[in-house]
Each structure stands twice: as C-alpha cells, then as structure tokens.
N, C-alpha and C positions, 0 to 999 in steps of 0.2 A: 444568434447564440449567444445566449445567457451567459455572462461570464466577469468578473472584475480584474482592472490593468491588474497588474503587477505593482507598477507606482502608485497605485491608490491603496493598497496592499500595505506597501511601506510609509506611505504617508502618514496613513490613519490606523496604524496598525493596533492599537490599545480597542476601535470597535470592531474587530474584525479577530483577535485572539479568541481560542475557542470554538469557533463557529464553524460550520462547512461551507467552503467558497468553492466556486469554480474557476479555475485559467486556464487561458488558451496559450501557445506559446511554439518556440523552437528548440530543439537539444544545444545547447551551447556543450555541453560536457556529460560525461557519464562513468560511474563506478561503480563495480558488481562487487559480490561476496557469495558466500554459500547462503545465509538470511537474512541480509540487507540490498538495497540499491539506491544508488543515489546518482537525479537530477538536475544540473542545473539547466533552469528555464527561463529565454528571455524572451517576453512580446513586442520590443521594441519601443513598448512605454519610460524603461529605466534602463543606466545603465547598467545596474546591480540586477544580478539570475536572482532568482527563488530557489531554495533550492529544497528539491521534491525527497523525501524521505520514503522508501518503497518496504517497507516489512513484506517477505514473500510468504509470510505464514498464513496473511489478511488481503494479498491479491496474488492472482494466478498468474502461472507460467507464459500462458495466452495472452496474459496483458502486457506484462513485462518484457518478455525478449522484444518483441517488435520498436519496443519503445525507447529500446538501450542506443540508439544510432544516432551517431551529432546530422545535426540539421530537419531529425524527423519532426514534424507538426504536431502536436497532443492537444489534446484537452481532458484535463486533469479534475478530476474531484477530490477532496481533502480535507480536512481539517488547518485552519491554521492556527500554528503555535508559536511561542518563545524560543527562541533557540542562544545559548550562551556566546555561539562563534558568529552567526550571521543576522542576529537581531532576532527574526523571523525565518521560519521554515515553513512548510506543508508536509504534515503525516497522509499518504497518499488511501484514498480508500478504491480510486476508480482509473482507470486508465485508457483513453482511445486513441489510435493514432489514426489523424485526419487525414494528413498525409506524409508514406513514405520516402525514406532516401539511400538510393543506392551508396554504395562506396567509391564510386567516384565523384561524390561531393567532394568540390577545392578548398570547403573549408576545416580541412578535418586537423587541423594546428590550432594551437592557442593564440600564437603570430605569423603573419603575411608581412613580407616586407608590402609599401605603400607603391612601389613598383609592379610588384606580380599583382595585387586587387585593382589596377588599372585596367589591367588586362581582363578582370571578369568585372566589369561596373555593374551588371546586374545583381552579383549577389553580393557584394562590398557594402551595402548597407548594414546584410546580419550582424558583423563586425562591428568590435566595441567601439573603434576608432569614428567610424562613417557612422554610428548612433550618435555619438556625442558632435560630428561635424553636421550632423542636420539638425540635431535638436538645437544646438546652439543659433544656425543658419535660421529655423522656425522663431526663435526666439528674436533675434538679431531686427529679422522683418517686422515682427509686431512691434518690437519699441520705436522703429522708426517711423509707423504708421500712427503710432501712440503720439510722437514727439509733433506732427503735423498738424495732425487731429486736435492736439492742445492747445496749438497754438493758432487759430484759426484760418490755417490752409485748406483748400477746397482738392481733392486726389484728382487729377484729369487724367484720360486715359487717351495717349496720345497716336498718332497711327504707327503700325508696324510697317508698313506697305507707303514707301512715298517716293515723291519723283523728286525730289532735294537733298542733296549731301551735305547735312551740315557745319560739318568740319573741310570741307574742300579737296580731301587728301584723295579720292578716288580711290576708294577702300570698302565700295557697297557692295555686296551682292547683288548680283541682278535676279529679278522676279518677271517672268515670261510667260508664256503657253505658246510662243513659236516653236515652231521644230526646226531642229540646229540644222539641218540644210535648207532654212528658208529660201529661193529666191529672189534676191529685192536688187536691186538696182542702185537704191541708195539706202544711209540710213531712216530716214523720215519712211521710206515706205517700209521697211522692215515693222518699224515702231508702229505704225499707223494701221496694221495689221495683226497687230498684238491684245491681248484683253483689256488694258485700259487705253488704247492707243496713244499710247506716249512712253516713254524709257520710263523702269519704275524697280526700285530695290526695296532692299530690304534696310529700317532705319539706321542709323550708326548713331544717334542720337535723339529725344524728342524736345530738345531746346527751343527749335525753332517754333514747332505749334503750341509748346507753353510760353512761348511771349506772347503769341496769339493770347490765348486764352485769359492770361494774368493782364493784359491790356483791357478788362473788362471785368475781370475774379480780382484783381487787387494781388492774391497772393496762391498762389499754386506751384502744386510738386506733382511730378510725375514719378512711379516706378515700375519699368518693367525691362524686358529683354532688350536688349543692340547686339547689333551687327558689325563686324566689320574685320573684313576679308584681307589683313594685312599678314605680312608672310613671316610673324615675329614669334621664333617657336622658343619661347623663354619661360621659366618658372611663373611669369606675371600674368602671359595675356592669353587671352583665347577670342575664339573666334565668336562664341557666341555668349554675352553676358549679362548683367543685369545691374541698371541703373538707377540713382538717385536723382532726380533734378529738379530741384525749387526754384522757381520764377517770383520775384519780388517787385512791385511798383514802388515807386517814391523810395528808392532804396540806392544809394550810394556803393563804393565800394568798403568804404571804413563799417558799414551797416552792415553788408552780407559776409564782412568776415568775423564781425563779432556775431552774427546767427549761425555762420558754419563752427564757429568753437563752442557755442552753446548745444548746437544739434550733438556733434562727438560726442560731448561728454554726456548727454543725457545717455547716448543709447549707449554707449560703455556702460554706464551707473548703472541701466536698466539688466543688461546681459550679466552682470557681475551681480546683481541681486536674484536673477531669475535663474541662473545655471552654474552652481555654485559646485556640485556635484563633477557637470563638463569641467568647467576650467581648472578643476583640482586633477583631471584627470589630463588634460593639454599640458599642463605645469607639467606635471611627471613624462608622457611622453613626446611633449614638441617641442617645448620653450620654457628651460628653467626662467626662475623670475617674471615669470608670462603675469602674476595678479598684481606683484607689487608693481610691472609696468603699468598696467592696466590703472591701477591708481593712484601712479604718479601724474599721470596725466588728468585726469579729473581733477587731481590737485593742484595741477598746474595753470601758470599764464602762460600761452604757447607763445614761440617766439617771433619775431615779424623783423623782415630784412627785406631791402630792395635787391634786386637781380643783380644792377651796378655793384654794390657792396657785399653780393655774396660772393661774384668773378673776383673782387679784391682779397677777399676772406679765402679761396678756393687756393688762389695764388701765393697768398701770404702761409700759406700751411705748412708748406714743403715737403709735399705730400707727393709721389708720386703716380699719377692719374694717367690710366689707358690713354682714356680721351683728354687732349689738352683743351684749356680754359679759355674762353675770348670772349668776351665781351659782344653778344650777336647771335653767340650760336646757343642751342640751348643748352641746358644743364642734362647731366648723365646718370643716370642712376646711384653709381661709384659720389659721384658731386654732393645729389642728395643725400645721400646715405654719411657723407663726412659730414654736412653742415646739420644732420638731425643726432646723429650721433655720436660723434666725437668734439663738435664746436657747441650749437645748441643744449646737447643731448637731451631733448624735447621733439614734440612736437613744434616747426617752424611753418608761416607765412612766407613764402618769397612774393614779391610784391613789384609793379611797372616792368616789366618784361619788354625786350624789342621789338614793338608793332612786326617789325617782316618774319616773325616766327611764330608767332600766333594769330588765331584766327581773325576773319573779316569784321565780326558783329564786335567786337572789343572796344570799347571805348576809347577815342586818340586822347592822349595825354595832352597836354600845351607846349611840352618839350618839342613835338613832332616828332620822336624818336621813339616813344616808348606808350603802351598800350594800360589801361587801368585793370590791369589781370592779376590775380596770385595764383600759386599752386600750394596748398599745403602739404607738408612731406612730414612722414613720420618716420621713426627708425623703425629699420627691419624691411621697410618695404621701399620708401622712397616714397613717390607722389601718391596721393589717396585722391587730395579732389582737387580738380579744375575749377576756378571761378573766376569770374568779372564783371564789371560794370559794362554792360551793353551801351553800345553806342548810338544816341536818340537825335541826334539829327540827321536828318537825309540826305543833305548835300553830300555831308562828310563817310557816311553809310555806303552810300552809290560809291563813293571815288574808291574805298576801301576795297569793292567788291571791280571794279573795272579794273585795277592795280592788278589782281589776281586772272584775269579775264574771268570773270563770273558772268554769264549771261542773266542781266538785271531781270528780262520778261519770262524767266524762270522763280525770279523771288518776287512777282507783283505782289502777292498778297501779304506779304512781311515785310515789304517796305509800304506798303499802306497803314503800318502800325506807325511808322514816323511820321506818315504824313495826315493824319487824323487825331489831334491831340496826344501829340507823344509825351512822355514821362521820363525821368532818370526811372531806370532799372536796373536790376543786377540779379544774378543766379551764381551755379555750381552745380556741378558735378561728379559724383560721387560712384565709384565702381562698386557693387555690392560684396563680390568675392574679394575684390582687394580688403574692405574693410572685416570681412571674415577670417580672411588670413591673420591681419593682425589682431584681432582679439580672440584667437584661436590658440598662433603660433603654427598653425601649418603653414610652410613652406612652400606648396605648389600648389597653383591656381586649379589645377586639376584634380586636386585630391577636396575642393571646397562647391564641385557641381555632381548632381547625379551622372548626368551621361556628358563627361566634355566634351566641349567641339573645337579643335585646336588643328590648325592647317597640316593635309596629311591623314588628316582620324576623323572620320566620322563616327 
C-alpha cells in the first residue's frame, strides 16, 4: 500500500508542502463540529501526531463518521500544508477506514497508568510512552552493534539451548520433550530418553561459548536473549532479558574496564544524538534531569574503588542500611546506590570482590581471597555491568570448579581452551533492559519489554 511515513513528512516537510500525499495510521484523538473535524493520526514512526483537517463540504459524511473513532485505522489522502500551531498538517480529500474499532477499545483516554498498560501489553505500543520506549530500544540496540562493528569485534550467536549453567546458580529453565509423568528409575534414565539424550536448559549467559569463540577469533560479542528462573519479583528482574557479552583475548582487567567505559559512553552519546524527541519526552514523563545526567556520564571519568575500600566507605557513611555491610557479603542495591548517588555522584567500577561470592571462571588474585572482577554501578539502577578477567590457568580453574562441586566432565570443551594455548582474556555482561532503563529513566524493567516474562506472569 503506497503511503508516506508521518516521520518523513515532518522531517522533510519543505519537500512535501503543497503536494498531495497519502498517510496511514491510527486515530489517537478527534474533535468534531458542524462544518469541520480534526483527527490526530499516528503511524508509529513519530511521537508527534499528524493533524488531519476535514472540511465537511469537501468530504462526505459517509467517509467522516466511521473515521471519528479512537483506535480506528485509516488511509488518508490530502494536501500537506504548513500550520502555525503544528508546523504541518493535512487538508483531507478522502478517508478510507482500514480497520474499525469498537467502543470497548481500552485506550480511550489520553493518559493511562503504567500499571494498567501492563495488563494490555498487546495494545500498549499504541501509546506515546511505549512508542518512545521502543524507539529508544531500537536506537540503543543499533548503537551497540555500531560500537562493536566499528572496533573490529565479530558478532557471534551462542546457543540458546545449552547443557551448562554458566553462573552455577541452578536457576535455569529446563528444556525437555519428556512427558511430565515419564516413568524412570533414575535421573540418568530420564534424560537418556529426552530429545538431546542429556539434561538441557535455556541459557543464562552466552559467556562460556563466547570465550570459546574468542580463543580463535580474538575479540567477539554476543547480543541475545538469556533466561533466569530466579524468584526475584523486583523492578529490575525479568525471567527473559537480553544481554550483551563481549570477550576479548590478550586483555586484562584494567583493559576491559577501559573498554566498558568507552562502550557505555559511546552508546549513550549515540542515543542522545538520534533520539532527541524521545529523550525530551522521558525528561518530562519519567525522570527530571535525565538528559543532563546522560551528558554528565559522557563527560565524566568513571570512579574506581576496590570492594574492600567500598565496604569501609559504606561503614563510615553514617547511613542506616537495611542490610548490614560486611566484607565477604555481596553489595546490595542500597549500597550500590549510595556509592553512585551520594559518594561518587557518577558511575563507578567496584573491583576485586571476595572470591567466594563470585563465579568460578574469574581470575584469582595473588592474595588468595579476591578475584579480578568488577561491577559497574550507575546512579538510579545500581549494577549494570558484571565484568572480570577470566582465569587462564587450567589447574586454578579446575580447583575453583571442584570447590563448587561442579562436574568437570560437563565442561571438558571449556577446559580445553585453557589446555591448548591459553591466553589472558576478559569480558563483561551488560543487561540490555537495565541499560534501557538508565537512558530513559523508566523505573520498571516490565516497561522496557514488549512482553515481560516475570515470576508468576507469562
């Protein structure tokens, strides 16, 4: 169906003024009087609606009346003209209703609560709020690919179905074709009759396979869906989310911290340049001072502090935290936010965490107590990147796995990367939706996903 996107009309208005154009879209609002009617039309390409001006002496009632319905889909032909109030508008010559809309359409009002909109995820992309969310999501994803492609990384696609639990936390969704009531004497017998002949699950991370790829390709990144069956019913957790995971050979912790900071600044700068209208919208509707915050991140050198130093800062803060601060315990969100929002007042890398609270694959420091790991904490969110230098020594890696009662036979291929030409290498994982929350000010991860998957809610 030949038509012109509304965004194109507004962007290149001078080229279209005075010309007959065809647009398609959905009715957002309408007003009617005896001689004239107005429709605000939106096609999803622009936050801004196109106002249609309908002079009833030029357009028949049979065309106008069915079109004056919120939610109806229209095809409209008319002259594109300047407007003192709107910049541009359309003087309508003909209207065709492509899809009618009954009175029970849930989006009758201009503004709805985000809580209500979560009950109708199939319709909320038609609101300005979610048009803006998904426009920024698109731009942010494109910026991520642009950064890695421009810096010589290869994009690899790691398995979604896997037999390894990268984090070792046992929070994988099982993948099976077995009947729920399969009669088996042992676990081995059960899985032997399954599709893969082994226990399989949805990936919690593409890191292990990413390391394998990097060991031949030098530097790679993955960007895909990951799944965690953890019962965390918070504003920051989802059971299905997207993750960006670069792996870089011949790279230590200091190097990867520099890469992570450069990467974050690049993608924020790219979104600011390409989503001006959307960020102005979120400045008004989600977070006051959002744009200044993002510009400050680009202009700042990120902070850096060891976990041991961070614990001392928190203890001396005079703040009463819900969770006590002790060395050896993981930092909680309240601790992370204090460090970023009150102490540093900018993003900060916390490094050298206790080995016992971090994953098996992290490089062991000479002190025997900590690992070469870092989390990037940002104001308003807390942890946004988990990062480490990987343990390159085969025997140290095996020892860490055995300490966690991990079956070495299940990780033979991964261990081979340390057996055959091992090299220092590092990587990080960035939760895409959390990054999207940060650049938009959106407060709930459920409002960054088309169909959020959370505990108890499919």
